C-alpha positions as CSV (number, residue, x, y, z in Angstrom):
1,X,204.0,131.4,-30.5
2,X,200.1,130.8,-30.8
3,X,200.9,127.3,-31.5
4,X,203.3,126.5,-28.7
5,X,201.2,128.4,-26.3
6,X,197.9,126.6,-27.2
7,X,200.0,123.5,-26.8
8,X,201.0,124.1,-23.3
9,X,197.3,125.1,-22.5
10,X,195.9,121.9,-23.7
11,X,198.6,119.7,-22.1
12,X,198.1,121.5,-18.9
13,X,194.3,120.6,-19.0
14,X,195.1,116.9,-19.9
15,X,197.7,116.7,-16.9
16,X,196.0,119.3,-14.4
17,X,199.3,121.4,-14.0
18,X,200.0,124.9,-14.7
19,X,201.2,125.6,-18.2
20,X,204.6,127.0,-17.0
21,X,205.3,123.7,-15.2
22,X,205.3,121.8,-18.3
23,X,208.8,120.8,-19.4
24,X,209.4,119.6,-22.9
25,X,212.3,117.1,-23.6
26,X,213.4,116.4,-27.2
27,X,214.5,113.4,-29.2
28,X,217.6,113.3,-31.3
29,X,215.5,114.8,-34.2
30,X,214.0,117.5,-32.0
31,X,210.6,115.9,-31.6
32,X,209.2,117.2,-28.3
33,X,207.9,114.9,-25.6
34,X,207.1,114.7,-21.9
35,X,209.6,112.4,-19.9
36,X,207.8,109.8,-17.8
37,X,204.2,110.5,-19.0
38,X,202.0,108.4,-21.5
39,X,200.6,111.5,-22.9
40,X,202.1,111.9,-26.6
41,X,201.4,114.7,-28.8
42,X,202.3,116.3,-32.1
43,X,201.6,119.6,-33.6
44,X,201.7,121.3,-37.3
45,X,200.7,124.5,-38.7
46,X,200.3,126.0,-42.1
47,X,198.9,129.4,-43.0
48,X,196.3,130.4,-40.5
49,X,196.0,126.9,-39.3
50,X,197.3,125.1,-36.3
51,X,196.5,121.7,-35.3
52,X,197.5,119.5,-32.3
53,X,197.1,115.8,-31.9
54,X,197.2,113.9,-28.5
55,X,197.0,110.2,-27.5
56,X,198.2,107.8,-24.5
57,X,200.9,105.3,-24.9
58,X,201.1,105.4,-28.8
59,X,203.3,107.3,-31.1
60,X,201.4,110.0,-33.0
61,X,202.0,112.5,-35.9
62,X,200.1,115.1,-37.6
63,X,200.6,117.3,-40.6
64,X,198.3,120.2,-41.9
65,X,198.8,122.1,-45.0
66,X,197.0,124.9,-46.6
67,X,196.6,124.2,-50.4
68,X,198.7,126.3,-52.8
69,X,197.5,125.2,-56.4
70,X,200.4,127.2,-58.0
71,X,203.2,124.6,-57.2
72,X,205.0,122.3,-59.6
73,X,203.5,118.9,-58.1
74,X,205.4,116.6,-60.3
75,X,208.7,118.6,-59.6
76,X,208.3,118.2,-55.9
77,X,207.0,114.5,-56.1
78,X,210.5,113.7,-58.0
79,X,212.2,113.8,-54.4
80,X,209.2,112.9,-52.1
81,X,207.7,109.9,-53.8
82,X,208.5,106.4,-54.6
83,X,208.7,105.3,-58.3
84,X,205.0,103.9,-58.0
85,X,203.7,107.0,-56.1
86,X,205.2,109.3,-59.0
87,X,203.9,107.2,-61.8
88,X,200.5,107.5,-60.2
89,X,200.5,110.8,-59.6
90,X,201.8,111.7,-63.1
91,X,198.5,110.0,-64.7
92,X,196.3,112.4,-62.8
93,X,194.8,115.5,-64.5
94,X,196.4,118.8,-63.2
95,X,193.2,119.5,-61.2
96,X,193.1,116.1,-59.5
97,X,196.9,116.2,-59.1
98,X,197.2,119.1,-56.5
99,X,194.9,117.5,-53.9
100,X,196.2,114.2,-54.4
101,X,199.8,115.5,-53.9
102,X,198.6,117.3,-50.5
103,X,197.0,113.9,-49.4
104,X,200.4,112.2,-50.0
105,X,202.5,115.0,-48.6
106,X,200.4,115.1,-45.2
107,X,200.3,111.1,-45.0
108,X,203.9,110.8,-45.2
109,X,204.8,113.7,-43.2
110,X,202.4,112.6,-40.6
111,X,204.2,109.3,-40.5
112,X,207.7,110.3,-40.4
113,X,206.5,112.6,-37.4
114,X,205.0,110.1,-35.6
115,X,208.0,107.7,-35.8
116,X,210.0,110.9,-34.2
117,X,212.3,111.3,-37.1
118,X,210.5,114.1,-39.2
119,X,212.2,114.7,-42.6
120,X,215.2,112.9,-41.6
121,X,213.5,109.7,-42.5
122,X,213.6,109.2,-46.3
123,X,210.0,109.8,-47.9
124,X,210.7,107.4,-50.7
125,X,211.3,104.5,-48.2
126,X,207.7,103.9,-47.7
127,X,204.5,104.3,-49.8
128,X,201.1,105.7,-48.8
129,X,197.5,105.7,-50.5
130,X,196.6,109.0,-52.0
131,X,194.3,108.7,-54.9
132,X,190.9,110.2,-54.5
133,X,189.1,106.8,-54.1
134,X,191.5,105.3,-51.5
135,X,191.2,105.6,-47.8
136,X,194.4,106.9,-45.9
137,X,196.9,103.9,-45.3
138,X,200.5,103.1,-45.4
139,X,200.8,100.7,-48.1
140,X,204.3,99.6,-47.5
141,X,207.5,100.2,-45.3
142,X,210.5,99.1,-47.2
143,X,212.7,98.6,-44.3
144,X,210.1,96.7,-42.4
145,X,207.0,95.6,-44.3
146,X,205.5,93.8,-41.3
147,X,205.3,97.2,-39.5
148,X,203.0,98.6,-42.0
149,X,200.2,96.7,-40.4
150,X,200.6,98.8,-36.9
151,X,199.9,102.0,-38.4
152,X,196.5,104.1,-38.8
153,X,196.1,107.1,-40.9
154,X,193.3,109.2,-40.8
155,X,192.6,112.3,-43.3
156,X,190.9,115.5,-41.7
157,X,189.6,118.0,-44.4
158,X,189.1,121.2,-42.4
159,X,188.2,123.7,-45.2
160,X,188.2,123.5,-49.0
161,X,191.8,124.9,-49.0
162,X,193.4,122.8,-46.0
163,X,194.0,119.2,-45.6
164,X,195.5,117.2,-42.7
165,X,196.4,113.6,-41.8
166,X,197.0,111.9,-38.4
167,X,199.2,108.9,-37.8
168,X,199.2,106.8,-35.2
169,X,200.9,103.4,-34.3
170,X,198.0,102.1,-32.8
171,X,194.5,101.5,-34.3
172,X,191.6,103.5,-32.9
173,X,187.8,103.0,-33.4
174,X,187.1,106.5,-32.6
175,X,189.1,109.9,-33.2
176,X,187.6,113.0,-31.6
177,X,188.2,116.4,-33.2
178,X,187.6,119.6,-31.1
179,X,187.8,123.1,-32.8
């Protein structure tokens, strides 16, 4: 409720209309959008965190995850990673593996949300960077490798136990954050 309400308030601010007048439409995969409006948005929540992302005339996706270090990351990675990603993840120490997995997961989920398909798009059909020394980036989109160059990923560290990634199909020199 808080996530949807805050989304309405922010959109109403951007569009200068009352929140109750905002009408959401939904694509075939249930991603909300505004008809006949260049404002694109996406939202995510995890634990006590809510995050919204906005842009004009570009696809955008965002994912946030509150870290849970008690998961079996290699078991999860078997269905969410490409073979190369899985090999790289499995070589990391268990301490480094948790953060690397969350980097990988938020980058993948932000991308599939940006393309409007969410988890209906196979997470094994594209690769992302996620190692501690690597900048957030889509490395390969199997179905269309040339599309890889059009995407920008930006990692957001909110607190020591929370990570987020924003994905846009347009490169920006500056991304502004508001709390």
